[in-house]
Residue frames as qw, qx, qy, qz and C-alpha x, y, z in Angstrom:
[[0.517, -0.508, -0.374, 0.579, 1.74, 17.41, -4.39],
 [0.118, 0.948, 0.223, 0.194, 1.32, 21.13, -4.01],
 [0.352, -0.871, 0.304, 0.157, 4.69, 21.72, -2.35],
 [0.835, 0.476, -0.145, 0.235, 7.94, 21.46, -4.29],
 [0.748, -0.200, -0.111, 0.623, 11.66, 21.61, -3.52],
 [0.338, 0.099, -0.022, 0.936, 13.05, 25.06, -2.59],
 [0.291, -0.709, -0.385, -0.515, 9.59, 26.38, -1.54],
 [0.022, 0.250, -0.566, 0.785, 9.42, 28.31, 1.73],
 [0.547, -0.445, -0.650, -0.283, 6.95, 26.75, 4.14],
 [0.296, -0.471, 0.426, -0.713, 5.54, 27.44, 7.61],
 [0.296, -0.101, -0.938, 0.149, 5.06, 24.58, 10.07],
 [0.454, -0.402, -0.131, -0.784, 1.45, 24.69, 11.33],
 [0.850, -0.428, -0.002, -0.308, 1.45, 21.78, 13.79],
 [0.890, 0.038, -0.324, 0.318, 3.79, 19.74, 15.96],
 [0.638, -0.555, -0.139, 0.516, 6.71, 20.62, 18.20],
 [0.402, -0.109, 0.241, 0.876, 8.19, 23.01, 15.62],
 [0.155, 0.797, 0.574, 0.106, 4.94, 24.95, 15.06],
 [0.040, -0.969, -0.060, 0.238, 5.63, 28.49, 13.80],
 [0.458, -0.480, 0.497, 0.559, 9.03, 27.77, 12.27],
 [0.630, 0.723, -0.060, -0.277, 9.76, 28.64, 8.64],
 [0.511, -0.425, 0.656, 0.358, 12.14, 26.82, 6.40],
 [0.454, 0.513, -0.498, -0.531, 13.08, 25.86, 2.87],
 [0.954, 0.055, 0.222, -0.196, 12.03, 22.48, 1.53],
 [0.190, -0.603, 0.727, 0.270, 15.16, 20.38, 0.95],
 [0.054, 0.081, -0.951, -0.294, 13.52, 17.19, -0.33],
 [0.693, 0.050, 0.066, -0.716, 10.07, 15.98, -1.35],
 [0.110, -0.093, 0.989, 0.023, 9.08, 12.33, -0.91],
 [0.538, 0.029, -0.187, -0.821, 5.80, 12.11, -2.89],
 [0.587, -0.054, -0.785, -0.190, 5.36, 8.34, -2.52],
 [0.408, -0.306, -0.736, 0.445, 5.08, 8.78, 1.28],
 [0.130, -0.859, -0.325, -0.374, 3.49, 12.30, 1.27],
 [0.619, -0.667, -0.097, 0.404, 6.43, 13.59, 3.31],
 [0.397, 0.831, -0.120, 0.371, 8.93, 16.45, 3.02],
 [0.696, -0.303, -0.221, 0.613, 12.22, 17.44, 4.65],
 [0.037, 0.957, 0.118, 0.262, 12.42, 21.09, 5.75],
 [0.524, 0.409, -0.371, 0.648, 15.68, 22.87, 6.53],
 [0.043, 0.306, -0.501, 0.809, 16.21, 23.38, 10.29],
 [0.674, -0.223, 0.101, -0.697, 12.89, 21.78, 11.28],
 [0.964, -0.148, 0.029, -0.219, 12.28, 18.48, 13.11],
 [0.259, 0.667, -0.682, 0.154, 15.94, 17.93, 13.97],
 [0.958, -0.270, -0.019, -0.098, 16.97, 14.46, 15.16],
 [0.231, -0.719, 0.654, 0.050, 20.19, 13.01, 16.49],
 [0.938, 0.267, -0.204, -0.089, 21.82, 10.17, 14.58],
 [0.604, -0.609, 0.499, 0.119, 24.53, 8.04, 16.17],
 [0.737, 0.605, -0.289, -0.078, 27.24, 7.14, 13.64],
 [0.902, -0.270, 0.169, 0.291, 29.99, 4.58, 13.83],
 [0.164, -0.721, 0.449, 0.502, 33.53, 5.59, 12.91],
 [0.822, 0.439, 0.342, 0.122, 34.17, 5.01, 9.21],
 [0.596, 0.076, 0.249, 0.759, 36.66, 6.07, 6.56],
 [0.091, 0.687, 0.337, 0.638, 34.48, 9.01, 5.66],
 [0.386, -0.779, 0.083, -0.488, 33.94, 10.02, 9.30],
 [0.587, 0.210, -0.697, 0.356, 36.87, 8.62, 11.35],
 [0.119, -0.255, 0.541, -0.792, 35.64, 10.21, 14.59],
 [0.294, -0.426, -0.850, -0.101, 32.05, 8.93, 14.49],
 [0.020, -0.136, -0.451, 0.882, 29.74, 10.38, 17.13],
 [0.199, 0.648, 0.689, -0.257, 26.34, 12.05, 17.17],
 [0.107, 0.055, 0.357, 0.926, 25.22, 14.21, 14.25],
 [0.320, 0.519, 0.507, -0.610, 22.05, 16.29, 13.99],
 [0.020, 0.026, 0.666, 0.746, 19.98, 16.19, 10.82],
 [0.521, 0.074, 0.042, -0.849, 16.47, 16.93, 9.63],
 [0.301, 0.168, 0.937, -0.056, 13.83, 14.19, 9.76],
 [0.116, -0.277, -0.631, -0.715, 10.91, 13.98, 7.35],
 [0.246, 0.275, 0.572, -0.733, 7.47, 15.30, 8.25],
 [0.343, 0.531, 0.767, 0.113, 4.03, 14.87, 6.73],
 [0.187, 0.270, 0.337, 0.883, 3.15, 17.44, 4.08],
 [0.290, -0.728, -0.527, -0.328, -0.15, 18.26, 5.86],
 [0.551, -0.639, -0.294, 0.449, 1.80, 19.79, 8.76],
 [0.319, -0.302, 0.161, 0.884, 3.09, 22.70, 6.64],
 [0.390, 0.829, 0.380, -0.126, 1.63, 25.53, 4.58],
 [0.580, 0.368, 0.209, 0.696, 3.26, 27.32, 1.70],
 [0.202, -0.616, -0.181, 0.739, 4.33, 30.92, 2.38],
 [0.431, 0.841, 0.326, 0.014, 2.79, 33.50, 0.03],
 [0.642, 0.126, 0.104, 0.750, 5.59, 35.11, -2.04],
 [0.060, 0.689, 0.197, 0.695, 3.85, 38.51, -1.98],
 [0.451, -0.758, 0.009, -0.471, 2.76, 38.93, 1.66],
 [0.216, 0.417, -0.784, 0.406, 4.94, 36.36, 3.46],
 [0.605, -0.171, 0.473, -0.617, 1.88, 34.82, 5.15],
 [0.311, -0.005, 0.947, 0.075, 0.79, 31.17, 4.95],
 [0.550, 0.330, -0.144, -0.754, -1.54, 30.41, 2.05],
 [0.786, 0.177, 0.588, -0.069, -3.32, 27.57, 0.34],
 [0.126, -0.354, 0.655, 0.655, -2.29, 26.61, -3.17],
 [0.702, 0.510, 0.363, -0.340, -4.45, 26.50, -6.29],
 [0.505, -0.020, 0.630, 0.589, -3.75, 25.77, -9.93],
 [0.385, 0.747, 0.104, -0.533, -4.34, 27.99, -12.94],
 [0.720, 0.272, 0.504, 0.392, -4.05, 27.13, -16.62],
 [0.089, -0.583, 0.223, 0.776, -2.17, 29.67, -18.74],
 [0.589, 0.604, -0.101, -0.528, -2.87, 30.49, -22.39],
 [0.324, 0.512, -0.766, -0.213, -0.26, 28.02, -23.65],
 [0.863, -0.131, -0.420, -0.248, -1.97, 25.19, -21.77],
 [0.473, 0.203, -0.675, 0.528, 0.66, 25.09, -19.03],
 [0.575, -0.720, -0.364, -0.138, -0.52, 24.86, -15.41],
 [0.280, 0.440, -0.463, 0.717, 1.05, 26.98, -12.67],
 [0.422, -0.484, -0.673, 0.367, 0.61, 27.08, -8.91],
 [0.062, -0.627, -0.106, -0.769, -1.18, 30.15, -7.55],
 [0.139, -0.080, -0.676, 0.719, -1.36, 31.49, -3.98],
 [0.151, -0.651, -0.719, -0.188, -5.01, 31.63, -2.92],
 [0.299, -0.680, -0.350, 0.571, -4.39, 34.54, -0.53],
 [0.058, -0.642, 0.150, 0.750, -2.96, 37.03, -3.03],
 [0.736, 0.626, 0.200, -0.162, -3.52, 35.43, -6.43],
 [0.028, 0.800, -0.553, -0.232, 0.24, 35.64, -7.06],
 [0.896, 0.304, -0.318, -0.050, 1.87, 32.99, -9.27],
 [0.704, -0.600, 0.372, 0.081, 4.25, 30.75, -7.33],
 [0.776, 0.075, 0.448, 0.438, 5.88, 29.05, -10.34],
 [0.024, -0.646, 0.236, 0.726, 7.84, 31.32, -12.64]]
C-alpha cells in the first residue's frame, strides 16, 4: 500500500470529496483506511460499565484507499506516489509531483 498511518490525504471522491485528514489506521488486507474527521457515522451504544449513559456516538468509518490521494509535503497539493531506491538499498516513497521524499 502506498499510504501509511499519519499521512495527510485528500478525499477525491464520495460525499466527503475535498476534505483533508490524517490517516488514523490502515487495513491492508481489505485495502481500506480510516481518515480523521472523514466519513463520520453514528453508532448506537448500549449502557455499559465503561459508558453508563450509552447513547449515540460519532466515529470515523473506513473507506477504500482508491478514494484518497496523498498530499505532497512540499506544495500541499494531491500527488501520486512512487518508490525510489537509495544508495543503502532502502526504498523510500517519493511524491511524483515535486520529487520530494515522503519517508524520512
